[in-house]
mmCIF file of the N, C-alpha and C atoms, coordinates in Angstrom:
data_MODEL
# 
_entry.id   MODEL 
# 
loop_
_atom_site.group_PDB 
_atom_site.id 
_atom_site.type_symbol 
_atom_site.label_atom_id 
_atom_site.label_alt_id 
_atom_site.label_comp_id 
_atom_site.label_asym_id 
_atom_site.label_entity_id 
_atom_site.label_seq_id 
_atom_site.pdbx_PDB_ins_code 
_atom_site.Cartn_x 
_atom_site.Cartn_y 
_atom_site.Cartn_z 
_atom_site.occupancy 
_atom_site.B_iso_or_equiv 
_atom_site.pdbx_formal_charge 
_atom_site.auth_seq_id 
_atom_site.auth_comp_id 
_atom_site.auth_asym_id 
_atom_site.auth_atom_id 
_atom_site.pdbx_PDB_model_num 
ATOM 1   N N  . MET A 1 1  ? 8.747   10.709  -4.720  1.00 0.00 ? 1  MET A N  1 
ATOM 2   C CA . MET A 1 1  ? 7.581   10.818  -3.878  1.00 0.00 ? 1  MET A CA 1 
ATOM 3   C C  . MET A 1 1  ? 7.669   12.128  -3.103  1.00 0.00 ? 1  MET A C  1 
ATOM 4   N N  . THR A 1 2  ? 6.557   12.812  -3.009  1.00 0.00 ? 2  THR A N  1 
ATOM 5   C CA . THR A 1 2  ? 6.547   14.089  -2.302  1.00 0.00 ? 2  THR A CA 1 
ATOM 6   C C  . THR A 1 2  ? 6.552   13.877  -0.793  1.00 0.00 ? 2  THR A C  1 
ATOM 7   N N  . THR A 1 3  ? 6.853   14.928  -0.067  1.00 0.00 ? 3  THR A N  1 
ATOM 8   C CA . THR A 1 3  ? 6.858   14.858  1.395   1.00 0.00 ? 3  THR A CA 1 
ATOM 9   C C  . THR A 1 3  ? 5.467   14.535  1.920   1.00 0.00 ? 3  THR A C  1 
ATOM 10  N N  . GLU A 1 4  ? 4.455   15.102  1.309   1.00 0.00 ? 4  GLU A N  1 
ATOM 11  C CA . GLU A 1 4  ? 3.083   14.826  1.750   1.00 0.00 ? 4  GLU A CA 1 
ATOM 12  C C  . GLU A 1 4  ? 2.717   13.360  1.524   1.00 0.00 ? 4  GLU A C  1 
ATOM 13  N N  . GLU A 1 5  ? 3.133   12.794  0.385   1.00 0.00 ? 5  GLU A N  1 
ATOM 14  C CA . GLU A 1 5  ? 2.878   11.374  0.129   1.00 0.00 ? 5  GLU A CA 1 
ATOM 15  C C  . GLU A 1 5  ? 3.597   10.504  1.156   1.00 0.00 ? 5  GLU A C  1 
ATOM 16  N N  . GLN A 1 6  ? 4.823   10.874  1.529   1.00 0.00 ? 6  GLN A N  1 
ATOM 17  C CA . GLN A 1 6  ? 5.557   10.114  2.536   1.00 0.00 ? 6  GLN A CA 1 
ATOM 18  C C  . GLN A 1 6  ? 4.835   10.139  3.877   1.00 0.00 ? 6  GLN A C  1 
ATOM 19  N N  . LYS A 1 7  ? 4.277   11.284  4.245   1.00 0.00 ? 7  LYS A N  1 
ATOM 20  C CA . LYS A 1 7  ? 3.524   11.382  5.501   1.00 0.00 ? 7  LYS A CA 1 
ATOM 21  C C  . LYS A 1 7  ? 2.277   10.503  5.456   1.00 0.00 ? 7  LYS A C  1 
ATOM 22  N N  . LEU A 1 8  ? 1.591   10.491  4.315   1.00 0.00 ? 8  LEU A N  1 
ATOM 23  C CA . LEU A 1 8  ? 0.400   9.654   4.186   1.00 0.00 ? 8  LEU A CA 1 
ATOM 24  C C  . LEU A 1 8  ? 0.750   8.170   4.207   1.00 0.00 ? 8  LEU A C  1 
ATOM 25  N N  . VAL A 1 9  ? 1.854   7.795   3.573   1.00 0.00 ? 9  VAL A N  1 
ATOM 26  C CA . VAL A 1 9  ? 2.294   6.396   3.601   1.00 0.00 ? 9  VAL A CA 1 
ATOM 27  C C  . VAL A 1 9  ? 2.588   5.981   5.035   1.00 0.00 ? 9  VAL A C  1 
ATOM 28  N N  . THR A 1 10 ? 3.290   6.820   5.769   1.00 0.00 ? 10 THR A N  1 
ATOM 29  C CA . THR A 1 10 ? 3.596   6.521   7.169   1.00 0.00 ? 10 THR A CA 1 
ATOM 30  C C  . THR A 1 10 ? 2.312   6.391   7.977   1.00 0.00 ? 10 THR A C  1 
ATOM 31  N N  . ARG A 1 11 ? 1.352   7.247   7.702   1.00 0.00 ? 11 ARG A N  1 
ATOM 32  C CA . ARG A 1 11 ? 0.090   7.239   8.443   1.00 0.00 ? 11 ARG A CA 1 
ATOM 33  C C  . ARG A 1 11 ? -0.722  5.972   8.170   1.00 0.00 ? 11 ARG A C  1 
ATOM 34  N N  . TYR A 1 12 ? -0.809  5.561   6.902   1.00 0.00 ? 12 TYR A N  1 
ATOM 35  C CA . TYR A 1 12 ? -1.663  4.435   6.537   1.00 0.00 ? 12 TYR A CA 1 
ATOM 36  C C  . TYR A 1 12 ? -0.960  3.075   6.560   1.00 0.00 ? 12 TYR A C  1 
ATOM 37  N N  . ALA A 1 13 ? 0.353   3.027   6.601   1.00 0.00 ? 13 ALA A N  1 
ATOM 38  C CA . ALA A 1 13 ? 1.075   1.749   6.530   1.00 0.00 ? 13 ALA A CA 1 
ATOM 39  C C  . ALA A 1 13 ? 0.760   0.847   7.708   1.00 0.00 ? 13 ALA A C  1 
ATOM 40  N N  . ASP A 1 14 ? 0.687   1.397   8.900   1.00 0.00 ? 14 ASP A N  1 
ATOM 41  C CA . ASP A 1 14 ? 0.403   0.574   10.077  1.00 0.00 ? 14 ASP A CA 1 
ATOM 42  C C  . ASP A 1 14 ? -0.981  -0.048  9.966   1.00 0.00 ? 14 ASP A C  1 
ATOM 43  N N  . GLN A 1 15 ? -1.970  0.745   9.579   1.00 0.00 ? 15 GLN A N  1 
ATOM 44  C CA . GLN A 1 15 ? -3.336  0.237   9.425   1.00 0.00 ? 15 GLN A CA 1 
ATOM 45  C C  . GLN A 1 15 ? -3.405  -0.811  8.318   1.00 0.00 ? 15 GLN A C  1 
ATOM 46  N N  . ALA A 1 16 ? -2.710  -0.570  7.219   1.00 0.00 ? 16 ALA A N  1 
ATOM 47  C CA . ALA A 1 16 ? -2.807  -1.462  6.064   1.00 0.00 ? 16 ALA A CA 1 
ATOM 48  C C  . ALA A 1 16 ? -2.081  -2.788  6.277   1.00 0.00 ? 16 ALA A C  1 
ATOM 49  N N  . PHE A 1 17 ? -0.886  -2.750  6.858   1.00 0.00 ? 17 PHE A N  1 
ATOM 50  C CA . PHE A 1 17 ? -0.071  -3.961  6.953   1.00 0.00 ? 17 PHE A CA 1 
ATOM 51  C C  . PHE A 1 17 ? -0.144  -4.670  8.299   1.00 0.00 ? 17 PHE A C  1 
ATOM 52  N N  . ARG A 1 18 ? -0.704  -4.012  9.323   1.00 0.00 ? 18 ARG A N  1 
ATOM 53  C CA . ARG A 1 18 ? -0.812  -4.647  10.642  1.00 0.00 ? 18 ARG A CA 1 
ATOM 54  C C  . ARG A 1 18 ? -2.217  -4.530  11.222  1.00 0.00 ? 18 ARG A C  1 
ATOM 55  N N  . GLY A 1 19 ? -3.209  -4.327  10.357  1.00 0.00 ? 19 GLY A N  1 
ATOM 56  C CA . GLY A 1 19 ? -4.581  -4.145  10.815  1.00 0.00 ? 19 GLY A CA 1 
ATOM 57  C C  . GLY A 1 19 ? -5.158  -5.405  11.439  1.00 0.00 ? 19 GLY A C  1 
ATOM 58  N N  . THR A 1 20 ? -6.236  -5.225  12.187  1.00 0.00 ? 20 THR A N  1 
ATOM 59  C CA . THR A 1 20 ? -6.885  -6.366  12.832  1.00 0.00 ? 20 THR A CA 1 
ATOM 60  C C  . THR A 1 20 ? -8.102  -6.850  12.057  1.00 0.00 ? 20 THR A C  1 
ATOM 61  N N  . THR A 1 21 ? -8.668  -6.011  11.188  1.00 0.00 ? 21 THR A N  1 
ATOM 62  C CA . THR A 1 21 ? -9.822  -6.416  10.387  1.00 0.00 ? 21 THR A CA 1 
ATOM 63  C C  . THR A 1 21 ? -9.398  -6.816  8.981   1.00 0.00 ? 21 THR A C  1 
ATOM 64  N N  . ILE A 1 22 ? -8.601  -5.973  8.340   1.00 0.00 ? 22 ILE A N  1 
ATOM 65  C CA . ILE A 1 22 ? -8.039  -6.322  7.030   1.00 0.00 ? 22 ILE A CA 1 
ATOM 66  C C  . ILE A 1 22 ? -6.526  -6.153  7.095   1.00 0.00 ? 22 ILE A C  1 
ATOM 67  N N  . ARG A 1 23 ? -5.848  -6.858  6.235   1.00 0.00 ? 23 ARG A N  1 
ATOM 68  C CA . ARG A 1 23 ? -4.398  -6.725  6.165   1.00 0.00 ? 23 ARG A CA 1 
ATOM 69  C C  . ARG A 1 23 ? -3.982  -6.754  4.702   1.00 0.00 ? 23 ARG A C  1 
ATOM 70  N N  . GLN A 1 24 ? -3.278  -5.697  4.288   1.00 0.00 ? 24 GLN A N  1 
ATOM 71  C CA . GLN A 1 24 ? -2.804  -5.613  2.910   1.00 0.00 ? 24 GLN A CA 1 
ATOM 72  C C  . GLN A 1 24 ? -1.609  -6.532  2.727   1.00 0.00 ? 24 GLN A C  1 
ATOM 73  N N  . GLU A 1 25 ? -1.590  -7.217  1.592   1.00 0.00 ? 25 GLU A N  1 
ATOM 74  C CA . GLU A 1 25 ? -0.424  -8.028  1.245   1.00 0.00 ? 25 GLU A CA 1 
ATOM 75  C C  . GLU A 1 25 ? 0.669   -7.102  0.734   1.00 0.00 ? 25 GLU A C  1 
ATOM 76  N N  . TYR A 1 26 ? 1.921   -7.514  0.886   1.00 0.00 ? 26 TYR A N  1 
ATOM 77  C CA . TYR A 1 26 ? 3.013   -6.694  0.381   1.00 0.00 ? 26 TYR A CA 1 
ATOM 78  C C  . TYR A 1 26 ? 2.891   -6.578  -1.137  1.00 0.00 ? 26 TYR A C  1 
ATOM 79  N N  . PRO A 1 27 ? 3.015   -5.369  -1.679  1.00 0.00 ? 27 PRO A N  1 
ATOM 80  C CA . PRO A 1 27 ? 2.911   -5.181  -3.128  1.00 0.00 ? 27 PRO A CA 1 
ATOM 81  C C  . PRO A 1 27 ? 4.071   -5.856  -3.869  1.00 0.00 ? 27 PRO A C  1 
ATOM 82  N N  . VAL A 1 28 ? 3.733   -6.650  -4.877  1.00 0.00 ? 28 VAL A N  1 
ATOM 83  C CA . VAL A 1 28 ? 4.730   -7.338  -5.699  1.00 0.00 ? 28 VAL A CA 1 
ATOM 84  C C  . VAL A 1 28 ? 4.442   -6.995  -7.156  1.00 0.00 ? 28 VAL A C  1 
ATOM 85  N N  . CYS A 1 29 ? 5.424   -6.417  -7.825  1.00 0.00 ? 29 CYS A N  1 
ATOM 86  C CA . CYS A 1 29 ? 5.266   -6.027  -9.229  1.00 0.00 ? 29 CYS A CA 1 
ATOM 87  C C  . CYS A 1 29 ? 5.489   -7.236  -10.135 1.00 0.00 ? 29 CYS A C  1 
ATOM 88  N N  . GLU A 1 30 ? 4.964   -7.150  -11.347 1.00 0.00 ? 30 GLU A N  1 
ATOM 89  C CA . GLU A 1 30 ? 5.159   -8.211  -12.335 1.00 0.00 ? 30 GLU A CA 1 
ATOM 90  C C  . GLU A 1 30 ? 6.626   -8.382  -12.704 1.00 0.00 ? 30 GLU A C  1 
ATOM 91  N N  . CYS A 1 31 ? 7.421   -7.315  -12.561 1.00 0.00 ? 31 CYS A N  1 
ATOM 92  C CA . CYS A 1 31 ? 8.846   -7.397  -12.900 1.00 0.00 ? 31 CYS A CA 1 
ATOM 93  C C  . CYS A 1 31 ? 9.666   -8.033  -11.777 1.00 0.00 ? 31 CYS A C  1 
ATOM 94  N N  . GLY A 1 32 ? 9.048   -8.274  -10.617 1.00 0.00 ? 32 GLY A N  1 
ATOM 95  C CA . GLY A 1 32 ? 9.740   -8.930  -9.519  1.00 0.00 ? 32 GLY A CA 1 
ATOM 96  C C  . GLY A 1 32 ? 10.057  -8.043  -8.329  1.00 0.00 ? 32 GLY A C  1 
ATOM 97  N N  . LYS A 1 33 ? 9.869   -6.749  -8.440  1.00 0.00 ? 33 LYS A N  1 
ATOM 98  C CA . LYS A 1 33 ? 10.143  -5.824  -7.332  1.00 0.00 ? 33 LYS A CA 1 
ATOM 99  C C  . LYS A 1 33 ? 9.110   -6.043  -6.223  1.00 0.00 ? 33 LYS A C  1 
ATOM 100 N N  . ILE A 1 34 ? 9.593   -6.210  -4.994  1.00 0.00 ? 34 ILE A N  1 
ATOM 101 C CA . ILE A 1 34 ? 8.730   -6.426  -3.833  1.00 0.00 ? 34 ILE A CA 1 
ATOM 102 C C  . ILE A 1 34 ? 8.891   -5.255  -2.880  1.00 0.00 ? 34 ILE A C  1 
ATOM 103 N N  . PHE A 1 35 ? 7.770   -4.710  -2.432  1.00 0.00 ? 35 PHE A N  1 
ATOM 104 C CA . PHE A 1 35 ? 7.780   -3.630  -1.451  1.00 0.00 ? 35 PHE A CA 1 
ATOM 105 C C  . PHE A 1 35 ? 7.314   -4.163  -0.110  1.00 0.00 ? 35 PHE A C  1 
ATOM 106 N N  . SER A 1 36 ? 7.977   -3.733  0.953   1.00 0.00 ? 36 SER A N  1 
ATOM 107 C CA . SER A 1 36 ? 7.495   -3.984  2.307   1.00 0.00 ? 36 SER A CA 1 
ATOM 108 C C  . SER A 1 36 ? 7.092   -2.639  2.880   1.00 0.00 ? 36 SER A C  1 
ATOM 109 N N  . GLU A 1 37 ? 6.552   -2.652  4.077   1.00 0.00 ? 37 GLU A N  1 
ATOM 110 C CA . GLU A 1 37 ? 6.151   -1.373  4.669   1.00 0.00 ? 37 GLU A CA 1 
ATOM 111 C C  . GLU A 1 37 ? 7.352   -0.481  4.951   1.00 0.00 ? 37 GLU A C  1 
ATOM 112 N N  . LYS A 1 38 ? 8.534   -1.063  5.073   1.00 0.00 ? 38 LYS A N  1 
ATOM 113 C CA . LYS A 1 38 ? 9.731   -0.282  5.374   1.00 0.00 ? 38 LYS A CA 1 
ATOM 114 C C  . LYS A 1 38 ? 10.301  0.438   4.146   1.00 0.00 ? 38 LYS A C  1 
ATOM 115 N N  . ASN A 1 39 ? 10.123  -0.125  2.956   1.00 0.00 ? 39 ASN A N  1 
ATOM 116 C CA . ASN A 1 39 ? 10.710  0.513   1.773   1.00 0.00 ? 39 ASN A CA 1 
ATOM 117 C C  . ASN A 1 39 ? 9.673   1.130   0.836   1.00 0.00 ? 39 ASN A C  1 
ATOM 118 N N  . LEU A 1 40 ? 8.452   1.338   1.300   1.00 0.00 ? 40 LEU A N  1 
ATOM 119 C CA . LEU A 1 40 ? 7.437   1.985   0.465   1.00 0.00 ? 40 LEU A CA 1 
ATOM 120 C C  . LEU A 1 40 ? 7.824   3.407   0.094   1.00 0.00 ? 40 LEU A C  1 
ATOM 121 N N  . CYS A 1 41 ? 8.560   4.076   0.971   1.00 0.00 ? 41 CYS A N  1 
ATOM 122 C CA . CYS A 1 41 ? 8.970   5.458   0.684   1.00 0.00 ? 41 CYS A CA 1 
ATOM 123 C C  . CYS A 1 41 ? 10.016  5.526   -0.426  1.00 0.00 ? 41 CYS A C  1 
ATOM 124 N N  . ASP A 1 42 ? 10.587  4.383   -0.825  1.00 0.00 ? 42 ASP A N  1 
ATOM 125 C CA . ASP A 1 42 ? 11.535  4.346   -1.938  1.00 0.00 ? 42 ASP A CA 1 
ATOM 126 C C  . ASP A 1 42 ? 10.828  4.371   -3.295  1.00 0.00 ? 42 ASP A C  1 
ATOM 127 N N  . ALA A 1 43 ? 9.520   4.171   -3.299  1.00 0.00 ? 43 ALA A N  1 
ATOM 128 C CA . ALA A 1 43 ? 8.764   4.193   -4.556  1.00 0.00 ? 43 ALA A CA 1 
ATOM 129 C C  . ALA A 1 43 ? 8.742   5.611   -5.118  1.00 0.00 ? 43 ALA A C  1 
ATOM 130 N N  . PRO A 1 44 ? 8.768   5.743   -6.445  1.00 0.00 ? 44 PRO A N  1 
ATOM 131 C CA . PRO A 1 44 ? 8.730   7.091   -7.026  1.00 0.00 ? 44 PRO A CA 1 
ATOM 132 C C  . PRO A 1 44 ? 7.390   7.789   -6.829  1.00 0.00 ? 44 PRO A C  1 
ATOM 133 N N  . GLY A 1 45 ? 6.355   7.043   -6.514  1.00 0.00 ? 45 GLY A N  1 
ATOM 134 C CA . GLY A 1 45 ? 5.033   7.617   -6.269  1.00 0.00 ? 45 GLY A CA 1 
ATOM 135 C C  . GLY A 1 45 ? 4.107   6.561   -5.702  1.00 0.00 ? 45 GLY A C  1 
ATOM 136 N N  . VAL A 1 46 ? 2.994   6.988   -5.142  1.00 0.00 ? 46 VAL A N  1 
ATOM 137 C CA . VAL A 1 46 ? 2.010   6.056   -4.596  1.00 0.00 ? 46 VAL A CA 1 
ATOM 138 C C  . VAL A 1 46 ? 0.602   6.545   -4.929  1.00 0.00 ? 46 VAL A C  1 
ATOM 139 N N  . PHE A 1 47 ? -0.309  5.596   -4.954  1.00 0.00 ? 47 PHE A N  1 
ATOM 140 C CA . PHE A 1 47 ? -1.734  5.882   -5.061  1.00 0.00 ? 47 PHE A CA 1 
ATOM 141 C C  . PHE A 1 47 ? -2.385  5.304   -3.815  1.00 0.00 ? 47 PHE A C  1 
ATOM 142 N N  . PHE A 1 48 ? -3.492  5.884   -3.405  1.00 0.00 ? 48 PHE A N  1 
ATOM 143 C CA . PHE A 1 48 ? -4.213  5.392   -2.242  1.00 0.00 ? 48 PHE A CA 1 
ATOM 144 C C  . PHE A 1 48 ? -5.580  4.912   -2.701  1.00 0.00 ? 48 PHE A C  1 
ATOM 145 N N  . LYS A 1 49 ? -5.950  3.715   -2.259  1.00 0.00 ? 49 LYS A N  1 
ATOM 146 C CA . LYS A 1 49 ? -7.212  3.108   -2.659  1.00 0.00 ? 49 LYS A CA 1 
ATOM 147 C C  . LYS A 1 49 ? -8.049  2.873   -1.410  1.00 0.00 ? 49 LYS A C  1 
ATOM 148 N N  . SER A 1 50 ? -9.276  3.356   -1.418  1.00 0.00 ? 50 SER A N  1 
ATOM 149 C CA . SER A 1 50 ? -10.182 3.153   -0.289  1.00 0.00 ? 50 SER A CA 1 
ATOM 150 C C  . SER A 1 50 ? -11.069 1.946   -0.564  1.00 0.00 ? 50 SER A C  1 
ATOM 151 N N  . VAL A 1 51 ? -11.217 1.084   0.450   1.00 0.00 ? 51 VAL A N  1 
ATOM 152 C CA . VAL A 1 51 ? -12.107 -0.070  0.355   1.00 0.00 ? 51 VAL A CA 1 
ATOM 153 C C  . VAL A 1 51 ? -13.020 -0.067  1.571   1.00 0.00 ? 51 VAL A C  1 
ATOM 154 N N  . ASP A 1 52 ? -14.257 -0.487  1.370   1.00 0.00 ? 52 ASP A N  1 
ATOM 155 C CA . ASP A 1 52 ? -15.220 -0.596  2.465   1.00 0.00 ? 52 ASP A CA 1 
ATOM 156 C C  . ASP A 1 52 ? -15.354 -2.056  2.852   1.00 0.00 ? 52 ASP A C  1 
ATOM 157 N N  . VAL A 1 53 ? -15.121 -2.349  4.136   1.00 0.00 ? 53 VAL A N  1 
ATOM 158 C CA . VAL A 1 53 ? -15.249 -3.700  4.656   1.00 0.00 ? 53 VAL A CA 1 
ATOM 159 C C  . VAL A 1 53 ? -16.040 -3.623  5.951   1.00 0.00 ? 53 VAL A C  1 
ATOM 160 N N  . PHE A 1 54 ? -17.135 -4.343  6.010   1.00 0.00 ? 54 PHE A N  1 
ATOM 161 C CA . PHE A 1 54 ? -18.003 -4.370  7.191   1.00 0.00 ? 54 PHE A CA 1 
ATOM 162 C C  . PHE A 1 54 ? -18.428 -2.967  7.619   1.00 0.00 ? 54 PHE A C  1 
ATOM 163 N N  . GLY A 1 55 ? -18.683 -2.095  6.660   1.00 0.00 ? 55 GLY A N  1 
ATOM 164 C CA . GLY A 1 55 ? -19.159 -0.752  6.954   1.00 0.00 ? 55 GLY A CA 1 
ATOM 165 C C  . GLY A 1 55 ? -18.087 0.239   7.366   1.00 0.00 ? 55 GLY A C  1 
ATOM 166 N N  . LYS A 1 56 ? -16.836 -0.160  7.341   1.00 0.00 ? 56 LYS A N  1 
ATOM 167 C CA . LYS A 1 56 ? -15.740 0.737   7.693   1.00 0.00 ? 56 LYS A CA 1 
ATOM 168 C C  . LYS A 1 56 ? -14.833 0.911   6.474   1.00 0.00 ? 56 LYS A C  1 
ATOM 169 N N  . THR A 1 57 ? -14.302 2.115   6.301   1.00 0.00 ? 57 THR A N  1 
ATOM 170 C CA . THR A 1 57 ? -13.437 2.409   5.159   1.00 0.00 ? 57 THR A CA 1 
ATOM 171 C C  . THR A 1 57 ? -11.971 2.283   5.562   1.00 0.00 ? 57 THR A C  1 
ATOM 172 N N  . TYR A 1 58 ? -11.214 1.561   4.746   1.00 0.00 ? 58 TYR A N  1 
ATOM 173 C CA . TYR A 1 58 ? -9.779  1.375   4.960   1.00 0.00 ? 58 TYR A CA 1 
ATOM 174 C C  . TYR A 1 58 ? -9.038  1.913   3.742   1.00 0.00 ? 58 TYR A C  1 
ATOM 175 N N  . THR A 1 59 ? -7.833  2.408   3.961   1.00 0.00 ? 59 THR A N  1 
ATOM 176 C CA . THR A 1 59 ? -7.017  2.942   2.875   1.00 0.00 ? 59 THR A CA 1 
ATOM 177 C C  . THR A 1 59 ? -5.853  2.000   2.604   1.00 0.00 ? 59 THR A C  1 
ATOM 178 N N  . LEU A 1 60 ? -5.749  1.554   1.359   1.00 0.00 ? 60 LEU A N  1 
ATOM 179 C CA . LEU A 1 60 ? -4.656  0.684   0.935   1.00 0.00 ? 60 LEU A CA 1 
ATOM 180 C C  . LEU A 1 60 ? -3.659  1.501   0.122   1.00 0.00 ? 60 LEU A C  1 
ATOM 181 N N  . ILE A 1 61 ? -2.429  1.031   0.076   1.00 0.00 ? 61 ILE A N  1 
ATOM 182 C CA . ILE A 1 61 ? -1.342  1.755   -0.584  1.00 0.00 ? 61 ILE A CA 1 
ATOM 183 C C  . ILE A 1 61 ? -0.942  1.008   -1.854  1.00 0.00 ? 61 ILE A C  1 
ATOM 184 N N  . GLU A 1 62 ? -0.935  1.723   -2.981  1.00 0.00 ? 62 GLU A N  1 
ATOM 185 C CA . GLU A 1 62 ? -0.537  1.153   -4.262  1.00 0.00 ? 62 GLU A CA 1 
ATOM 186 C C  . GLU A 1 62 ? 0.688   1.908   -4.778  1.00 0.00 ? 62 GLU A C  1 
ATOM 187 N N  . PRO A 1 63 ? 1.900   1.353   -4.596  1.00 0.00 ? 63 PRO A N  1 
ATOM 188 C CA . PRO A 1 63 ? 3.106   2.059   -5.045  1.00 0.00 ? 63 PRO A CA 1 
ATOM 189 C C  . PRO A 1 63 ? 3.314   1.948   -6.557  1.00 0.00 ? 63 PRO A C  1 
ATOM 190 N N  . VAL A 1 64 ? 4.129   2.846   -7.076  1.00 0.00 ? 64 VAL A N  1 
ATOM 191 C CA . VAL A 1 64 ? 4.563   2.798   -8.471  1.00 0.00 ? 64 VAL A CA 1 
ATOM 192 C C  . VAL A 1 64 ? 5.937   2.133   -8.480  1.00 0.00 ? 64 VAL A C  1 
ATOM 193 N N  . CYS A 1 65 ? 6.106   1.146   -9.326  1.00 0.00 ? 65 CYS A N  1 
ATOM 194 C CA . CYS A 1 65 ? 7.371   0.412   -9.401  1.00 0.00 ? 65 CYS A CA 1 
ATOM 195 C C  . CYS A 1 65 ? 8.470   1.317   -9.971  1.00 0.00 ? 65 CYS A C  1 
ATOM 196 N N  . PRO A 1 66 ? 9.627   1.394   -9.297  1.00 0.00 ? 66 PRO A N  1 
ATOM 197 C CA . PRO A 1 66 ? 10.717  2.224   -9.817  1.00 0.00 ? 66 PRO A CA 1 
ATOM 198 C C  . PRO A 1 66 ? 11.413  1.604   -11.032 1.00 0.00 ? 66 PRO A C  1 
ATOM 199 N N  . ILE A 1 67 ? 11.222  0.319   -11.252 1.00 0.00 ? 67 ILE A N  1 
ATOM 200 C CA . ILE A 1 67 ? 11.894  -0.363  -12.357 1.00 0.00 ? 67 ILE A CA 1 
ATOM 201 C C  . ILE A 1 67 ? 11.092  -0.241  -13.652 1.00 0.00 ? 67 ILE A C  1 
ATOM 202 N N  . CYS A 1 68 ? 9.809   -0.621  -13.608 1.00 0.00 ? 68 CYS A N  1 
ATOM 203 C CA . CYS A 1 68 ? 9.008   -0.622  -14.840 1.00 0.00 ? 68 CYS A CA 1 
ATOM 204 C C  . CYS A 1 68 ? 7.952   0.484   -14.876 1.00 0.00 ? 68 CYS A C  1 
ATOM 205 N N  . LYS A 1 69 ? 7.873   1.288   -13.825 1.00 0.00 ? 69 LYS A N  1 
ATOM 206 C CA . LYS A 1 69 ? 6.985   2.467   -13.768 1.00 0.00 ? 69 LYS A CA 1 
ATOM 207 C C  . LYS A 1 69 ? 5.495   2.132   -13.818 1.00 0.00 ? 69 LYS A C  1 
ATOM 208 N N  . ARG A 1 70 ? 5.115   0.921   -13.392 1.00 0.00 ? 70 ARG A N  1 
ATOM 209 C CA . ARG A 1 70 ? 3.702   0.545   -13.352 1.00 0.00 ? 70 ARG A CA 1 
ATOM 210 C C  . ARG A 1 70 ? 3.162   0.650   -11.931 1.00 0.00 ? 70 ARG A C  1 
ATOM 211 N N  . LYS A 1 71 ? 1.871   0.966   -11.823 1.00 0.00 ? 71 LYS A N  1 
ATOM 212 C CA . LYS A 1 71 ? 1.214   0.976   -10.517 1.00 0.00 ? 71 LYS A CA 1 
ATOM 213 C C  . LYS A 1 71 ? 0.956   -0.465  -10.107 1.00 0.00 ? 71 LYS A C  1 
ATOM 214 N N  . ILE A 1 72 ? 1.301   -0.798  -8.866  1.00 0.00 ? 72 ILE A N  1 
ATOM 215 C CA . ILE A 1 72 ? 1.099   -2.148  -8.358  1.00 0.00 ? 72 ILE A CA 1 
ATOM 216 C C  . ILE A 1 72 ? -0.233  -2.170  -7.609  1.00 0.00 ? 72 ILE A C  1 
ATOM 217 N N  . PRO A 1 73 ? -1.236  -2.906  -8.111  1.00 0.00 ? 73 PRO A N  1 
ATOM 218 C CA . PRO A 1 73 ? -2.543  -2.916  -7.459  1.00 0.00 ? 73 PRO A CA 1 
ATOM 219 C C  . PRO A 1 73 ? -2.476  -3.543  -6.071  1.00 0.00 ? 73 PRO A C  1 
ATOM 220 N N  . ALA A 1 74 ? -3.256  -2.982  -5.160  1.00 0.00 ? 74 ALA A N  1 
ATOM 221 C CA . ALA A 1 74 ? -3.286  -3.474  -3.784  1.00 0.00 ? 74 ALA A CA 1 
ATOM 222 C C  . ALA A 1 74 ? -4.190  -4.694  -3.682  1.00 0.00 ? 74 ALA A C  1 
ATOM 223 N N  . SER A 1 75 ? -3.783  -5.648  -2.864  1.00 0.00 ? 75 SER A N  1 
ATOM 224 C CA . SER A 1 75 ? -4.628  -6.791  -2.537  1.00 0.00 ? 75 SER A CA 1 
ATOM 225 C C  . SER A 1 75 ? -4.597  -6.957  -1.025  1.00 0.00 ? 75 SER A C  1 
ATOM 226 N N  . PHE A 1 76 ? -5.689  -7.480  -0.475  1.00 0.00 ? 76 PHE A N  1 
ATOM 227 C CA . PHE A 1 76 ? -5.787  -7.579  0.977   1.00 0.00 ? 76 PHE A CA 1 
ATOM 228 C C  . PHE A 1 76 ? -6.577  -8.816  1.369   1.00 0.00 ? 76 PHE A C  1 
ATOM 229 N N  . ASN A 1 77 ? -6.452  -9.179  2.642   1.00 0.00 ? 77 ASN A N  1 
ATOM 230 C CA . ASN A 1 77 ? -7.186  -10.295 3.218   1.00 0.00 ? 77 ASN A CA 1 
ATOM 231 C C  . ASN A 1 77 ? -8.060  -9.776  4.345   1.00 0.00 ? 77 ASN A C  1 
ATOM 232 N N  . ILE A 1 78 ? -9.252  -10.347 4.486   1.00 0.00 ? 78 ILE A N  1 
ATOM 233 C CA . ILE A 1 78 ? -10.131 -10.014 5.601   1.00 0.00 ? 78 ILE A CA 1 
ATOM 234 C C  . ILE A 1 78 ? -9.840  -11.011 6.714   1.00 0.00 ? 78 ILE A C  1 
ATOM 235 N N  . LEU A 1 79 ? -9.557  -10.506 7.917   1.00 0.00 ? 79 LEU A N  1 
ATOM 236 C CA . LEU A 1 79 ? -9.130  -11.366 9.009   1.00 0.00 ? 79 LEU A CA 1 
ATOM 237 C C  . LEU A 1 79 ? -10.277 -11.850 9.888   1.00 0.00 ? 79 LEU A C  1 
ATOM 238 N N  . ASN A 1 80 ? -11.384 -11.144 9.913   1.00 0.00 ? 80 ASN A N  1 
ATOM 239 C CA . ASN A 1 80 ? -12.511 -11.559 10.768  1.00 0.00 ? 80 ASN A CA 1 
ATOM 240 C C  . ASN A 1 80 ? -13.472 -12.421 10.009  1.00 0.00 ? 80 ASN A C  1 
# 
């Protein structure tokens, strides 16, 4: 993961995993690898997905699994 990607992960992780309107679930790969907000920087790469909820745009984090090299799709819950 590049330094710029690490900065973006740090920036969006708080909003994604501790948000008050939406909350991203921890990414879980089909091979069994589980990412938390603390070990997202261990991923070999990340993708960012924007979603619109109630007229506001949120950025979700989709890491690449270091074991099987697949992108783990983001899923989230709406809290309001």
